N, C-alpha and C positions, 0 to 999 in steps of 0.2 A: 179295305183296299187303298184308300187315301193315306191311312197311317203307314201302310207298308211302303207306299211310294215316297212319302216324306222321309221315312227312315232310310230308305235307299239313297235318297238325295243327300241326306246328312252324312251318310257313310262315304259317299263319293267325295264330298267336300273335304273329308278328313284324310283322303288318299293323297300321296305325293303328286306334285305336278307332273313328274316325268312319265306317269302311266298314261297320260293323254297325248303323248307325242304322235301316235298314229292319226290323230284328228287333223294334223296340220302338214299336209304334203309339201307346202312351201318351205318347211324347215328341214326336210329330209337331207338335202345336200350338205347341210352344215352340222346336223346332229347325228346322222347315221353313217356318214362317210368320213374317212380320214385320208391323208396323202398316201398312206400305206395300203389302202383298200385295194383288193384285187380287181381286175377288170370285170371278172364274172360277177363279183359282189356289187360293183358299181352298176352294172347292167341290170341286176336284179332290183336294186333300189330305185333306179330310174323307172323301171317297169311298174314297180309297186306304187311309186309316186303318181304315175299317169293313171293307174287304175283307181287309186284312192280319190284323186282329184275328179276324175270322170264320175265316179259314184256319188261324190258329194254334190256335184253340179246337177246330176239327174235328180237326186233326192230333193235338193233345194228347189229346182224348177217344179217338180211334182207338188211339193208342199205349197209353194206360192200360188200355183195355178189352182190347187184345191181350195186354198183360202179365198181366192178371188171368186170362185164359183159359190162357195158358202155364203159370201156376201150377197149374192143374188137371191138367196133363199127368202129374203125379206119381201121380194116381189111376188104377189099372189099367183101370177101366171107361171112362175118358175118353181112352184112348190115341189115338183118332182126331184129337184136338185137336192132335196133334203136326204135323199137316199145315197148321197155321195159317201164313199169310203173315207174313213179317217186316215189322214196322212201324218206321220210323226214329224215333228220339228227336228231337222237334222243337225241342229246346233246345240250348244249349251246355254244359249240365250233363252229368255222367256219368249213366248209367242209375241207379246207386245214389243219387246226389244228387237226381235228379228224383223218384224214388220217395219218398225221405225228405221232400222238399219237398211233394209231394202229400199225404202222410199228415199232415204238420204243418198245412197250411192247410185241409184238408178233414176229416181224421179227428179223433178225440177226443184232446185233449191236456189237460194241467193237470187231472188228475182224470178225470172221465167226461164232459166237455163238449167240444164243438168251440169254436173261436174265436167262431163266430156265436152259439152257445148262451150262451156266457159274456157276450158283448156284450149280448144281449137281456136277460139277468138284471140286468146292471149298469144298463141303460137304465131298467128297471122301478124300480130304486131311485132314480134321478134324478128321477122324477116326484113324489117326496115333497118338499114345500116345505122348504128348508134353506138355511142361510147358505152363501155361496160357499166359505168356508174348509173347511166340512164336506165339500162336494163334492170339493175338491182332495185332502182326506185319503183319501176313498174312491177317487178316480181314481188316486192313487198306489198303493193296494192292488191295484187292477185291473191296472195296468201292471206293477208290480214282480214279479208272479209269473212274468214272462217271464225274469227273471234266475235261473232255476233251473239253475245250472251246478255242476259238481263242486267247483270252487275257491271256497271260502268267501270268500277275500280278494277275488276278482273280483266275486263276488255283492254283498258288502258295499259295495265301492267304487262300483259303478254305482248301487246303491240309494240311497246317500247323495247322489250327484250328482243323481239324479232327484228325491229328496225336497226337497233344498235349492232346486232350480230351481222346482219347483212352488210351494213356499212363497212365492217371490218374484214369481211370475206375478200381475200385476195385484193386488197385495196391498192396494191402496187400496179394492178392492171386497170385501174379505173378509167384511164384515158385511152385504153386500147379499144379497138373496134370489137364489139361483141361477136362471138362465134360459137359454134357447137361445142368446142372444147371447154369454153368458159361456162356454157350452160351445164354440161355434165359435171364439171368440178363444183359449180355452185350448188347444184341439187344434191350432190354427194355430201358436201359440207353441211347442208341444211338438215339432212337426215342424221348426221352425227350430232348436230346441235339439238335436234328435237327428240331423238331416241336415246342413243348411247354412242360413244365414239368407237371404242374397241374393247377387247378383252382385258387390256391392262389399264384402261381408263374407263372404269365402270360407272362413273357419275351419271345418273339418269334421273336426278331430282326434277328437272323440268318436265320430262315425260310423265312422271307420276303426278306432278302438279297439274299438267294439262288434262289428264284423265280425270283427276279429282275435281277440277273446276269447270272444265268444258264438257266432260263426259267422254266415254270411249268412242261413241259414234262420231261426234264432231272432230275429235282428235284424229281418228282414222281418216276422216274426210280430208283433213289438212295434209296428211301423208299421201293420200290418193291424188290430191292436186299436183303434188310434186311428180309422182309417177306418170301422170297423164301428159305432162309436158316433156318428160325425159324418161322413157321406159328403160333406157340403158342402166339406170341406177337401181332397178328392181332387185338384182342380186344383192346389192349393198343393203337395201331395206330388209330383205329376208335374213341376211347374215346378222344384222343388228337385233332383230327379234330373236334369233337363235342364241345370241349372246345372253340376252335377258333370260330366255328359257333355261339355258344351261346354268346360269347363276342362281336361279330359284328352283331348280328341279327337285330339290329335297324338301322344299316347303310344301305344306298342304295347300290344296286348291283354295281352301277357305282363307288362308293367310294371304294369298296373292290373287284375290278375285279381280283386282284391277287389271292384272296381266292377262288372266283368262278372258276377261271381257274384250281386251284389246286384241288378243289372238283370234278370238271368234269373229270379231268385226272385220279384222283384216282378211280373214279367210273369205268372208262374204264379199268384201270390197274387191278382192283380186278375182274371185270367181265371176262376179257380175260384170266386171269391166275388162277383164283380159281372158276370160274363159269362153266356152262355147255356148253358155247359157243365154237364152234370149228372153228378157223380161221387159221388152220395149213397151208392152201394154201398160206397164206401171205409169208411164208418162201421162 
């Protein structure tokens, strides 16, 4: 039985990336629709997107709740919980990877705050009238805490890249009073810098390096931080992931495991922070 499962997993890894498009509802608008799509087709895709997302959230909630109950089996008074039904992991991540992902995106990180708490505190600060260059300095501090890795060399390198890029972002507006327009433009430019710019400028070495050095969970957390302070740029993030998906669609899943991990973690991050799923007990 185990051999069959392992063989099936290996066969899946040798399949092209494009066959797992159904797993990512947040990419449907950019991979399944075109400007020439009929209104009926658009409506069908939107309905399918909602159904797939709802199903994933339900399955994820059931899985995490089941895992939490299984943890209680270690207590003698709760031995009856051992009769719990097995709930399948709804992602392509391993069980350990998924649990770490959930804890990162929902639980308390970077001290005693969740990503959402940290974003709310940062947004409170941005309501204070200030020059744009001051906002960029504080935005750098807000984002740079994500580079908390063991290797000081890696941490310093990525922090320097982030700082230099932010200093150059719309520098002509540095003395202007910060506003919502500048917030949206800054966050959009940060997504271009961290993921990929567009279909004609496909350089994404930084994104690959971030995943390789920080890991897909922390890298996704960095992107989540941007979304939590400016949800208007979410379509831009989804579109950039779609660009990468389209670029690698003919590659086998084994060849682009870094992208598969990123796609899976982003699905979890979006579902737990912007969906209807409630995993507040993780706190």
